[in-house]
PDB file of N, CA, C and O in Angstrom, chain B, residues numbered from 101:
ATOM      1  N   MET B 101      28.192  72.211 172.013  1.00  0.00           N
ATOM      2  CA  MET B 101      28.638  73.544 172.540  1.00  0.00           C
ATOM      3  C   MET B 101      29.984  73.136 173.500  1.00  0.00           C
ATOM      4  O   MET B 101      30.006  72.252 174.357  1.00  0.00           O
ATOM      5  N   THR B 102      30.934  73.903 173.166  1.00  0.00           N
ATOM      6  CA  THR B 102      32.151  73.882 173.923  1.00  0.00           C
ATOM      7  C   THR B 102      32.073  74.322 175.433  1.00  0.00           C
ATOM      8  O   THR B 102      31.568  75.403 175.734  1.00  0.00           O
ATOM      9  N   LYS B 103      32.558  73.503 176.330  1.00  0.00           N
ATOM     10  CA  LYS B 103      32.424  73.857 177.728  1.00  0.00           C
ATOM     11  C   LYS B 103      33.767  74.780 177.876  1.00  0.00           C
ATOM     12  O   LYS B 103      34.744  74.697 177.132  1.00  0.00           O
ATOM     13  N   SER B 104      33.641  75.586 178.872  1.00  0.00           N
ATOM     14  CA  SER B 104      35.022  76.291 179.262  1.00  0.00           C
ATOM     15  C   SER B 104      34.812  76.625 180.801  1.00  0.00           C
ATOM     16  O   SER B 104      33.720  76.616 181.369  1.00  0.00           O
ATOM     17  N   ASP B 105      35.981  76.907 181.352  1.00  0.00           N
ATOM     18  CA  ASP B 105      36.034  77.077 182.867  1.00  0.00           C
ATOM     19  C   ASP B 105      36.794  78.493 182.866  1.00  0.00           C
ATOM     20  O   ASP B 105      37.273  78.990 181.847  1.00  0.00           O
ATOM     21  N   VAL B 106      36.838  79.046 184.072  1.00  0.00           N
ATOM     22  CA  VAL B 106      37.352  80.314 184.387  1.00  0.00           C
ATOM     23  C   VAL B 106      38.546  80.163 185.173  1.00  0.00           C
ATOM     24  O   VAL B 106      38.578  79.490 186.204  1.00  0.00           O
ATOM     25  N   VAL B 107      39.670  80.877 184.624  1.00  0.00           N
ATOM     26  CA  VAL B 107      41.050  80.912 185.549  1.00  0.00           C
ATOM     27  C   VAL B 107      41.148  82.235 185.952  1.00  0.00           C
ATOM     28  O   VAL B 107      40.927  83.175 185.189  1.00  0.00           O
ATOM     29  N   ARG B 108      41.502  82.366 187.236  1.00  0.00           N
ATOM     30  CA  ARG B 108      41.598  83.699 187.844  1.00  0.00           C
ATOM     31  C   ARG B 108      43.047  83.943 188.523  1.00  0.00           C
ATOM     32  O   ARG B 108      43.524  83.041 189.211  1.00  0.00           O
ATOM     33  N   ALA B 109      43.701  85.073 188.348  1.00  0.00           N
ATOM     34  CA  ALA B 109      44.958  85.232 188.863  1.00  0.00           C
ATOM     35  C   ALA B 109      44.905  86.602 189.375  1.00  0.00           C
ATOM     36  O   ALA B 109      44.354  87.511 188.755  1.00  0.00           O
ATOM     37  N   ARG B 110      45.517  86.758 190.585  1.00  0.00           N
ATOM     38  CA  ARG B 110      45.821  88.265 191.096  1.00  0.00           C
ATOM     39  C   ARG B 110      47.052  88.894 190.657  1.00  0.00           C
ATOM     40  O   ARG B 110      48.156  88.356 190.740  1.00  0.00           O
ATOM     41  N   VAL B 111      46.806  90.165 190.140  1.00  0.00           N
ATOM     42  CA  VAL B 111      48.141  90.879 189.872  1.00  0.00           C
ATOM     43  C   VAL B 111      47.694  92.414 190.152  1.00  0.00           C
ATOM     44  O   VAL B 111      46.522  92.789 190.121  1.00  0.00           O
ATOM     45  N   SER B 112      48.774  93.215 190.422  1.00  0.00           N
ATOM     46  CA  SER B 112      48.509  94.532 190.829  1.00  0.00           C
ATOM     47  C   SER B 112      47.757  95.107 189.510  1.00  0.00           C
ATOM     48  O   SER B 112      47.895  94.761 188.337  1.00  0.00           O
ATOM     49  N   PRO B 113      46.865  96.156 190.116  1.00  0.00           N
ATOM     50  CA  PRO B 113      46.355  96.944 188.881  1.00  0.00           C
ATOM     51  C   PRO B 113      47.169  97.519 187.893  1.00  0.00           C
ATOM     52  O   PRO B 113      46.772  97.506 186.727  1.00  0.00           O
ATOM     53  N   ALA B 114      48.378  98.081 188.221  1.00  0.00           N
ATOM     54  CA  ALA B 114      49.318  98.699 187.391  1.00  0.00           C
ATOM     55  C   ALA B 114      49.783  97.470 186.288  1.00  0.00           C
ATOM     56  O   ALA B 114      49.832  97.728 185.085  1.00  0.00           O
ATOM     57  N   VAL B 115      50.075  96.288 186.745  1.00  0.00           N
ATOM     58  CA  VAL B 115      50.462  95.219 185.873  1.00  0.00           C
ATOM     59  C   VAL B 115      49.283  94.796 184.954  1.00  0.00           C
ATOM     60  O   VAL B 115      49.503  94.492 183.782  1.00  0.00           O
ATOM     61  N   LYS B 116      48.198  94.778 185.413  1.00  0.00           N
ATOM     62  CA  LYS B 116      47.118  94.410 184.661  1.00  0.00           C
ATOM     63  C   LYS B 116      46.756  95.481 183.584  1.00  0.00           C
ATOM     64  O   LYS B 116      46.434  95.112 182.455  1.00  0.00           O
ATOM     65  N   VAL B 117      46.804  96.751 183.906  1.00  0.00           N
ATOM     66  CA  VAL B 117      46.775  97.769 182.806  1.00  0.00           C
ATOM     67  C   VAL B 117      47.776  97.672 181.718  1.00  0.00           C
ATOM     68  O   VAL B 117      47.475  97.681 180.524  1.00  0.00           O
ATOM     69  N   ALA B 118      49.038  97.575 182.206  1.00  0.00           N
ATOM     70  CA  ALA B 118      50.212  97.409 181.429  1.00  0.00           C
ATOM     71  C   ALA B 118      49.946  96.235 180.463  1.00  0.00           C
ATOM     72  O   ALA B 118      50.028  96.338 179.239  1.00  0.00           O
ATOM     73  N   ALA B 119      49.686  95.334 180.997  1.00  0.00           N
ATOM     74  CA  ALA B 119      49.516  93.943 180.172  1.00  0.00           C
ATOM     75  C   ALA B 119      48.364  94.008 179.111  1.00  0.00           C
ATOM     76  O   ALA B 119      48.381  93.458 178.010  1.00  0.00           O
ATOM     77  N   MET B 120      47.395  94.752 179.617  1.00  0.00           N
ATOM     78  CA  MET B 120      46.082  94.868 178.650  1.00  0.00           C
ATOM     79  C   MET B 120      46.629  95.959 177.478  1.00  0.00           C
ATOM     80  O   MET B 120      46.422  95.705 176.292  1.00  0.00           O
ATOM     81  N   GLU B 121      47.183  96.917 177.795  1.00  0.00           N
ATOM     82  CA  GLU B 121      47.764  97.877 176.849  1.00  0.00           C
ATOM     83  C   GLU B 121      48.592  97.131 175.796  1.00  0.00           C
ATOM     84  O   GLU B 121      48.411  97.257 174.585  1.00  0.00           O
ATOM     85  N   ASN B 122      49.577  96.289 176.400  1.00  0.00           N
ATOM     86  CA  ASN B 122      50.672  95.472 175.427  1.00  0.00           C
ATOM     87  C   ASN B 122      49.843  94.578 174.555  1.00  0.00           C
ATOM     88  O   ASN B 122      50.049  94.476 173.346  1.00  0.00           O
ATOM     89  N   ALA B 123      48.868  93.911 175.220  1.00  0.00           N
ATOM     90  CA  ALA B 123      48.016  93.027 174.427  1.00  0.00           C
ATOM     91  C   ALA B 123      47.248  93.589 173.236  1.00  0.00           C
ATOM     92  O   ALA B 123      47.121  93.007 172.159  1.00  0.00           O
ATOM     93  N   SER B 124      46.720  94.863 173.567  1.00  0.00           N
ATOM     94  CA  SER B 124      46.059  95.514 172.714  1.00  0.00           C
ATOM     95  C   SER B 124      46.924  96.051 171.436  1.00  0.00           C
ATOM     96  O   SER B 124      46.495  96.100 170.283  1.00  0.00           O
ATOM     97  N   ALA B 125      48.139  96.416 171.840  1.00  0.00           N
ATOM     98  CA  ALA B 125      49.160  96.838 170.850  1.00  0.00           C
ATOM     99  C   ALA B 125      49.454  95.680 169.828  1.00  0.00           C
ATOM    100  O   ALA B 125      49.718  95.886 168.644  1.00  0.00           O
ATOM    101  N   LEU B 126      49.380  94.422 170.424  1.00  0.00           N
ATOM    102  CA  LEU B 126      49.668  93.262 169.665  1.00  0.00           C
ATOM    103  C   LEU B 126      48.459  92.820 168.754  1.00  0.00           C
ATOM    104  O   LEU B 126      48.488  91.897 167.940  1.00  0.00           O
ATOM    105  N   GLY B 127      47.471  93.585 169.016  1.00  0.00           N
ATOM    106  CA  GLY B 127      46.078  93.294 168.210  1.00  0.00           C
ATOM    107  C   GLY B 127      45.372  92.158 168.956  1.00  0.00           C
ATOM    108  O   GLY B 127      44.629  91.444 168.282  1.00  0.00           O
ATOM    109  N   THR B 128      45.492  91.935 170.087  1.00  0.00           N
ATOM    110  CA  THR B 128      44.660  90.960 170.899  1.00  0.00           C
ATOM    111  C   THR B 128      44.218  91.392 172.261  1.00  0.00           C
ATOM    112  O   THR B 128      44.393  92.564 172.596  1.00  0.00           O
ATOM    113  N   ASP B 129      43.662  90.540 173.064  1.00  0.00           N
ATOM    114  CA  ASP B 129      43.286  90.920 174.317  1.00  0.00           C
ATOM    115  C   ASP B 129      44.069  90.124 175.391  1.00  0.00           C
ATOM    116  O   ASP B 129      44.771  89.162 175.077  1.00  0.00           O
ATOM    117  N   LEU B 130      43.935  90.530 176.600  1.00  0.00           N
ATOM    118  CA  LEU B 130      44.752  89.777 177.696  1.00  0.00           C
ATOM    119  C   LEU B 130      44.123  88.207 177.852  1.00  0.00           C
ATOM    120  O   LEU B 130      44.852  87.238 178.068  1.00  0.00           O
ATOM    121  N   SER B 131      42.755  88.125 177.719  1.00  0.00           N
ATOM    122  CA  SER B 131      42.148  86.866 177.870  1.00  0.00           C
ATOM    123  C   SER B 131      42.741  85.827 176.737  1.00  0.00           C
ATOM    124  O   SER B 131      43.023  84.664 177.025  1.00  0.00           O
ATOM    125  N   THR B 132      42.858  86.236 175.754  1.00  0.00           N
ATOM    126  CA  THR B 132      43.408  85.403 174.511  1.00  0.00           C
ATOM    127  C   THR B 132      44.905  85.020 174.939  1.00  0.00           C
ATOM    128  O   THR B 132      45.271  83.850 175.049  1.00  0.00           O
ATOM    129  N   ILE B 133      45.620  85.974 175.138  1.00  0.00           N
ATOM    130  CA  ILE B 133      47.138  85.720 175.684  1.00  0.00           C
ATOM    131  C   ILE B 133      47.139  84.679 176.740  1.00  0.00           C
ATOM    132  O   ILE B 133      47.893  83.713 176.625  1.00  0.00           O
ATOM    133  N   ILE B 134      46.323  84.810 177.796  1.00  0.00           N
ATOM    134  CA  ILE B 134      46.250  83.885 178.916  1.00  0.00           C
ATOM    135  C   ILE B 134      45.868  82.540 178.506  1.00  0.00           C
ATOM    136  O   ILE B 134      46.475  81.539 178.886  1.00  0.00           O
ATOM    137  N   ARG B 135      44.834  82.520 177.711  1.00  0.00           N
ATOM    138  CA  ARG B 135      44.321  81.263 177.100  1.00  0.00           C
ATOM    139  C   ARG B 135      45.378  80.474 176.143  1.00  0.00           C
ATOM    140  O   ARG B 135      45.433  79.244 176.135  1.00  0.00           O
ATOM    141  N   LEU B 136      46.134  81.223 175.411  1.00  0.00           N
ATOM    142  CA  LEU B 136      47.176  80.675 174.652  1.00  0.00           C
ATOM    143  C   LEU B 136      48.304  80.024 175.451  1.00  0.00           C
ATOM    144  O   LEU B 136      48.797  78.945 175.124  1.00  0.00           O
ATOM    145  N   LEU B 137      48.700  80.759 176.552  1.00  0.00           N
ATOM    146  CA  LEU B 137      49.574  80.300 177.488  1.00  0.00           C
ATOM    147  C   LEU B 137      49.155  79.090 178.172  1.00  0.00           C
ATOM    148  O   LEU B 137      49.923  78.129 178.218  1.00  0.00           O
ATOM    149  N   VAL B 138      47.989  79.051 178.717  1.00  0.00           N
ATOM    150  CA  VAL B 138      47.550  77.843 179.448  1.00  0.00           C
ATOM    151  C   VAL B 138      47.438  76.726 178.430  1.00  0.00           C
ATOM    152  O   VAL B 138      47.805  75.601 178.769  1.00  0.00           O
ATOM    153  N   ASN B 139      46.977  76.931 177.251  1.00  0.00           N
ATOM    154  CA  ASN B 139      46.730  75.738 176.366  1.00  0.00           C
ATOM    155  C   ASN B 139      48.191  75.223 176.067  1.00  0.00           C
ATOM    156  O   ASN B 139      48.449  74.020 176.036  1.00  0.00           O
ATOM    157  N   GLN B 140      49.119  76.198 175.850  1.00  0.00           N
ATOM    158  CA  GLN B 140      50.601  75.726 175.588  1.00  0.00           C
ATOM    159  C   GLN B 140      51.104  74.809 176.600  1.00  0.00           C
ATOM    160  O   GLN B 140      51.597  73.726 176.287  1.00  0.00           O
ATOM    161  N   ILE B 141      50.976  75.278 178.017  1.00  0.00           N
ATOM    162  CA  ILE B 141      51.306  74.467 179.012  1.00  0.00           C
ATOM    163  C   ILE B 141      50.650  73.037 179.081  1.00  0.00           C
ATOM    164  O   ILE B 141      51.303  72.022 179.320  1.00  0.00           O
ATOM    165  N   ALA B 142      49.385  73.057 178.862  1.00  0.00           N
ATOM    166  CA  ALA B 142      48.540  71.814 178.837  1.00  0.00           C
ATOM    167  C   ALA B 142      49.017  70.945 177.658  1.00  0.00           C
ATOM    168  O   ALA B 142      49.158  69.755 177.937  1.00  0.00           O
ATOM    169  N   VAL B 143      49.300  71.326 176.353  1.00  0.00           N
ATOM    170  CA  VAL B 143      49.732  70.514 175.441  1.00  0.00           C
ATOM    171  C   VAL B 143      51.134  70.065 175.560  1.00  0.00           C
ATOM    172  O   VAL B 143      51.404  68.889 175.316  1.00  0.00           O
ATOM    173  N   THR B 144      52.100  70.950 175.935  1.00  0.00           N
ATOM    174  CA  THR B 144      53.514  70.688 175.955  1.00  0.00           C
ATOM    175  C   THR B 144      53.959  70.157 177.473  1.00  0.00           C
ATOM    176  O   THR B 144      55.020  69.558 177.651  1.00  0.00           O
ATOM    177  N   GLY B 145      53.227  70.385 178.301  1.00  0.00           N
ATOM    178  CA  GLY B 145      53.736  70.055 179.672  1.00  0.00           C
ATOM    179  C   GLY B 145      54.829  70.917 180.328  1.00  0.00           C
ATOM    180  O   GLY B 145      55.362  70.596 181.390  1.00  0.00           O
ATOM    181  N   GLU B 146      55.133  72.030 179.635  1.00  0.00           N
ATOM    182  CA  GLU B 146      56.217  72.843 179.955  1.00  0.00           C
ATOM    183  C   GLU B 146      55.781  74.320 179.852  1.00  0.00           C
ATOM    184  O   GLU B 146      54.916  74.671 179.049  1.00  0.00           O
ATOM    185  N   VAL B 147      56.457  75.247 180.758  1.00  0.00           N
ATOM    186  CA  VAL B 147      56.263  76.666 180.599  1.00  0.00           C
ATOM    187  C   VAL B 147      57.217  77.052 179.428  1.00  0.00           C
ATOM    188  O   VAL B 147      58.326  76.522 179.370  1.00  0.00           O
ATOM    189  N   PRO B 148      56.841  77.909 178.549  1.00  0.00           N
ATOM    190  CA  PRO B 148      57.586  78.432 177.402  1.00  0.00           C
ATOM    191  C   PRO B 148      58.950  78.838 178.107  1.00  0.00           C
ATOM    192  O   PRO B 148      58.941  79.394 179.205  1.00  0.00           O
ATOM    193  N   ALA B 149      60.062  78.552 177.463  1.00  0.00           N
ATOM    194  CA  ALA B 149      61.469  78.629 178.016  1.00  0.00           C
ATOM    195  C   ALA B 149      61.551  80.231 178.184  1.00  0.00           C
ATOM    196  O   ALA B 149      62.026  80.666 179.233  1.00  0.00           O
ATOM    197  N   GLU B 150      61.117  81.100 177.218  1.00  0.00           N
ATOM    198  CA  GLU B 150      61.314  82.506 177.250  1.00  0.00           C
ATOM    199  C   GLU B 150      60.874  83.033 178.698  1.00  0.00           C
ATOM    200  O   GLU B 150      61.511  83.898 179.300  1.00  0.00           O
ATOM    201  N   LEU B 151      59.817  82.472 179.148  1.00  0.00           N
ATOM    202  CA  LEU B 151      59.265  82.989 180.468  1.00  0.00           C
ATOM    203  C   LEU B 151      60.166  82.608 181.659  1.00  0.00           C
ATOM    204  O   LEU B 151      60.099  83.213 182.729  1.00  0.00           O
ATOM    205  N   LEU B 152      61.041  81.549 181.426  1.00  0.00           N
ATOM    206  CA  LEU B 152      61.855  81.122 182.521  1.00  0.00           C
ATOM    207  C   LEU B 152      63.303  81.785 182.326  1.00  0.00           C
ATOM    208  O   LEU B 152      64.165  81.367 183.099  1.00  0.00           O
ATOM    209  N   LYS B 153      63.632  82.624 181.527  1.00  0.00           N
ATOM    210  CA  LYS B 153      64.950  83.246 181.356  1.00  0.00           C
ATOM    211  C   LYS B 153      65.107  84.126 182.512  1.00  0.00           C
ATOM    212  O   LYS B 153      64.194  84.897 182.810  1.00  0.00           O
ATOM    213  N   PRO B 154      66.268  84.071 183.234  1.00  0.00           N
ATOM    214  CA  PRO B 154      66.555  85.090 184.259  1.00  0.00           C
ATOM    215  C   PRO B 154      66.632  86.516 183.806  1.00  0.00           C
ATOM    216  O   PRO B 154      67.091  86.828 182.708  1.00  0.00           O
ATOM    217  N   ASN B 155      66.177  87.361 184.669  1.00  0.00           N
ATOM    218  CA  ASN B 155      66.303  88.863 184.247  1.00  0.00           C
ATOM    219  C   ASN B 155      67.708  89.465 184.579  1.00  0.00           C
ATOM    220  O   ASN B 155      68.510  88.740 185.168  1.00  0.00           O
ATOM    221  N   ALA B 156      68.035  90.647 184.268  1.00  0.00           N
ATOM    222  CA  ALA B 156      69.297  91.154 184.383  1.00  0.00           C
ATOM    223  C   ALA B 156      69.905  91.091 185.947  1.00  0.00           C
ATOM    224  O   ALA B 156      71.096  90.882 186.176  1.00  0.00           O
ATOM    225  N   LYS B 157      69.034  91.276 186.837  1.00  0.00           N
ATOM    226  CA  LYS B 157      69.553  91.335 188.255  1.00  0.00           C
ATOM    227  C   LYS B 157      69.889  89.850 188.663  1.00  0.00           C
ATOM    228  O   LYS B 157      70.835  89.588 189.406  1.00  0.00           O
ATOM    229  N   THR B 158      69.091  88.940 188.153  1.00  0.00           N
ATOM    230  CA  THR B 158      69.379  87.544 188.462  1.00  0.00           C
ATOM    231  C   THR B 158      70.779  87.215 187.796  1.00  0.00           C
ATOM    232  O   THR B 158      71.708  86.739 188.448  1.00  0.00           O
ATOM    233  N   LEU B 159      70.848  87.482 186.549  1.00  0.00           N
ATOM    234  CA  LEU B 159      72.203  86.992 185.859  1.00  0.00           C
ATOM    235  C   LEU B 159      73.341  87.675 186.560  1.00  0.00           C
ATOM    236  O   LEU B 159      74.394  87.056 186.714  1.00  0.00           O
ATOM    237  N   LYS B 160      73.196  89.028 187.040  1.00  0.00           N
ATOM    238  CA  LYS B 160      74.274  89.603 187.829  1.00  0.00           C
ATOM    239  C   LYS B 160      74.631  88.876 188.888  1.00  0.00           C
ATOM    240  O   LYS B 160      75.821  88.675 189.127  1.00  0.00           O
ATOM    241  N   ALA B 161      73.668  88.399 189.642  1.00  0.00           N
ATOM    242  CA  ALA B 161      73.895  87.697 190.846  1.00  0.00           C
ATOM    243  C   ALA B 161      74.480  86.212 190.566  1.00  0.00           C
ATOM    244  O   ALA B 161      75.180  85.617 191.385  1.00  0.00           O
ATOM    245  N   ILE B 162      74.162  85.775 189.503  1.00  0.00           N
ATOM    246  CA  ILE B 162      74.647  84.387 189.100  1.00  0.00           C
ATOM    247  C   ILE B 162      76.175  84.585 188.710  1.00  0.00           C
ATOM    248  O   ILE B 162      77.060  83.788 189.019  1.00  0.00           O
ATOM    249  N   ARG B 163      76.358  85.735 188.003  1.00  0.00           N
ATOM    250  CA  ARG B 163      77.875  86.030 187.547  1.00  0.00           C
ATOM    251  C   ARG B 163      78.786  86.174 188.650  1.00  0.00           C
ATOM    252  O   ARG B 163      79.883  85.616 188.665  1.00  0.00           O
ATOM    253  N   ASP B 164      78.250  87.089 189.798  1.00  0.00           N
ATOM    254  CA  ASP B 164      78.950  87.438 190.841  1.00  0.00           C
ATOM    255  C   ASP B 164      79.233  86.119 191.744  1.00  0.00           C
ATOM    256  O   ASP B 164      80.324  85.974 192.296  1.00  0.00           O
ATOM    257  N   LEU B 165      78.313  85.280 191.850  1.00  0.00           N
ATOM    258  CA  LEU B 165      78.401  84.041 192.568  1.00  0.00           C
ATOM    259  C   LEU B 165      79.676  83.171 191.782  1.00  0.00           C
ATOM    260  O   LEU B 165      80.624  82.729 192.432  1.00  0.00           O
ATOM    261  N   GLU B 166      79.567  83.015 190.453  1.00  0.00           N
ATOM    262  CA  GLU B 166      80.636  82.325 189.806  1.00  0.00           C
ATOM    263  C   GLU B 166      81.856  82.781 190.001  1.00  0.00           C
ATOM    264  O   GLU B 166      82.820  82.015 189.994  1.00  0.00           O
ATOM    265  N   ALA B 167      81.988  84.255 190.226  1.00  0.00           N
ATOM    266  CA  ALA B 167      83.233  84.960 190.177  1.00  0.00           C
ATOM    267  C   ALA B 167      83.628  84.979 191.632  1.00  0.00           C
ATOM    268  O   ALA B 167      84.720  85.486 191.891  1.00  0.00           O
ATOM    269  N   GLY B 168      82.841  84.461 192.698  1.00  0.00           N
ATOM    270  CA  GLY B 168      83.216  84.552 193.897  1.00  0.00           C
ATOM    271  C   GLY B 168      83.178  85.999 194.652  1.00  0.00           C
ATOM    272  O   GLY B 168      83.781  86.292 195.685  1.00  0.00           O
ATOM    273  N   ILE B 169      82.363  86.782 193.918  1.00  0.00           N
ATOM    274  CA  ILE B 169      82.086  88.157 194.487  1.00  0.00           C
ATOM    275  C   ILE B 169      80.940  88.110 195.485  1.00  0.00           C
ATOM    276  O   ILE B 169      79.830  87.662 195.198  1.00  0.00           O
ATOM    277  N   GLY B 170      81.294  88.626 196.747  1.00  0.00           N
ATOM    278  CA  GLY B 170      80.228  88.603 197.783  1.00  0.00           C
ATOM    279  C   GLY B 170      79.975  87.197 198.473  1.00  0.00           C
ATOM    280  O   GLY B 170      79.129  87.037 199.352  1.00  0.00           O
ATOM    281  N   VAL B 171      80.739  86.266 198.016  1.00  0.00           N
ATOM    282  CA  VAL B 171      80.606  85.000 198.635  1.00  0.00           C
ATOM    283  C   VAL B 171      81.378  84.704 199.880  1.00  0.00           C
ATOM    284  O   VAL B 171      82.603  84.824 199.894  1.00  0.00           O
ATOM    285  N   ASN B 172      80.660  84.302 200.980  1.00  0.00           N
ATOM    286  CA  ASN B 172      81.375  83.947 202.232  1.00  0.00           C
ATOM    287  C   ASN B 172      81.382  82.323 202.456  1.00  0.00           C
ATOM    288  O   ASN B 172      80.356  81.656 202.325  1.00  0.00           O
ATOM    289  N   ARG B 173      82.559  81.802 202.781  1.00  0.00           N
ATOM    290  CA  ARG B 173      82.653  80.500 202.734  1.00  0.00           C
ATOM    291  C   ARG B 173      82.798  80.206 204.356  1.00  0.00           C
ATOM    292  O   ARG B 173      83.330  81.001 205.131  1.00  0.00           O
ATOM    293  N   ALA B 174      82.256  78.979 204.724  1.00  0.00           N
ATOM    294  CA  ALA B 174      82.249  78.318 205.910  1.00  0.00           C
ATOM    295  C   ALA B 174      82.827  76.984 205.895  1.00  0.00           C
ATOM    296  O   ALA B 174      82.449  76.119 205.105  1.00  0.00           O
ATOM    297  N   SER B 175      83.799  76.799 206.817  1.00  0.00           N
ATOM    298  CA  SER B 175      84.474  75.399 206.708  1.00  0.00           C
ATOM    299  C   SER B 175      83.581  74.199 207.459  1.00  0.00           C
ATOM    300  O   SER B 175      83.852  73.004 207.344  1.00  0.00           O
ATOM    301  N   ASP B 176      82.537  74.694 208.200  1.00  0.00           N
ATOM    302  CA  ASP B 176      81.711  73.630 208.719  1.00  0.00           C
ATOM    303  C   ASP B 176      80.386  74.259 209.072  1.00  0.00           C
ATOM    304  O   ASP B 176      80.200  75.414 208.689  1.00  0.00           O
ATOM    305  N   ILE B 177      79.501  73.680 209.714  1.00  0.00           N
ATOM    306  CA  ILE B 177      78.254  74.115 209.927  1.00  0.00           C
ATOM    307  C   ILE B 177      78.105  75.130 210.976  1.00  0.00           C
ATOM    308  O   ILE B 177      77.323  76.079 210.936  1.00  0.00           O
ATOM    309  N   ASP B 178      79.056  74.800 212.070  1.00  0.00           N
ATOM    310  CA  ASP B 178      79.140  75.772 213.130  1.00  0.00           C
ATOM    311  C   ASP B 178      79.544  77.081 212.758  1.00  0.00           C
ATOM    312  O   ASP B 178      79.004  78.089 213.214  1.00  0.00           O
ATOM    313  N   GLU B 179      80.511  77.095 211.913  1.00  0.00           N
ATOM    314  CA  GLU B 179      81.046  78.462 211.362  1.00  0.00           C
ATOM    315  C   GLU B 179      79.944  79.007 210.521  1.00  0.00           C
ATOM    316  O   GLU B 179      79.753  80.216 210.651  1.00  0.00           O
ATOM    317  N   LEU B 180      79.247  78.422 209.759  1.00  0.00           N
ATOM    318  CA  LEU B 180      78.195  79.030 208.926  1.00  0.00           C
ATOM    319  C   LEU B 180      77.056  79.483 209.850  1.00  0.00           C
ATOM    320  O   LEU B 180      76.454  80.496 209.496  1.00  0.00           O
ATOM    321  N   LYS B 181      76.718  78.943 210.859  1.00  0.00           N
ATOM    322  CA  LYS B 181      75.767  79.423 211.885  1.00  0.00           C
ATOM    323  C   LYS B 181      76.112  80.798 212.512  1.00  0.00           C
ATOM    324  O   LYS B 181      75.305  81.717 212.652  1.00  0.00           O
ATOM    325  N   VAL B 182      77.497  80.818 212.891  1.00  0.00           N
ATOM    326  CA  VAL B 182      78.080  82.023 213.429  1.00  0.00           C
ATOM    327  C   VAL B 182      78.015  83.194 212.352  1.00  0.00           C
ATOM    328  O   VAL B 182      77.641  84.318 212.690  1.00  0.00           O
ATOM    329  N   ASP B 183      78.385  82.903 211.063  1.00  0.00           N
ATOM    330  CA  ASP B 183      78.363  83.807 210.016  1.00  0.00           C
ATOM    331  C   ASP B 183      76.872  84.323 209.911  1.00  0.00           C
ATOM    332  O   ASP B 183      76.618  85.528 209.878  1.00  0.00           O
ATOM    333  N   LEU B 184      75.988  83.429 209.866  1.00  0.00           N
ATOM    334  CA  LEU B 184      74.512  83.757 209.818  1.00  0.00           C
ATOM    335  C   LEU B 184      73.822  84.529 210.929  1.00  0.00           C
ATOM    336  O   LEU B 184      72.766  85.151 210.805  1.00  0.00           O
ATOM    337  N   GLY B 185      74.548  84.410 212.025  1.00  0.00           N
ATOM    338  CA  GLY B 185      74.041  85.015 213.237  1.00  0.00           C
ATOM    339  C   GLY B 185      73.145  84.253 214.045  1.00  0.00           C
ATOM    340  O   GLY B 185      72.378  84.820 214.823  1.00  0.00           O
ATOM    341  N   TRP B 186      73.185  82.845 213.905  1.00  0.00           N
ATOM    342  CA  TRP B 186      72.327  81.983 214.501  1.00  0.00           C
ATOM    343  C   TRP B 186      72.860  81.566 215.898  1.00  0.00           C
ATOM    344  O   TRP B 186      72.215  80.784 216.596  1.00  0.00           O
TER     345      TRP B 186
END
């Protein structure tokens, strides 16, 4: 007999419902999807790259930073502290 353990995670009720509905639309259930993810991490030692992709808001922040938009520069730590209000 195969032994199993239980993995629990807290998510908002709305997220749980949406995830369950999407899993059902894919022809499976949420437990199977979670089991697949946990098994993949166990086997590969990595989180699937697709899950680590930044969202649109993060990508915009990265582009803005690279373009110098909204970037404040300080010449030394004292100036930085003043800029931060410390």
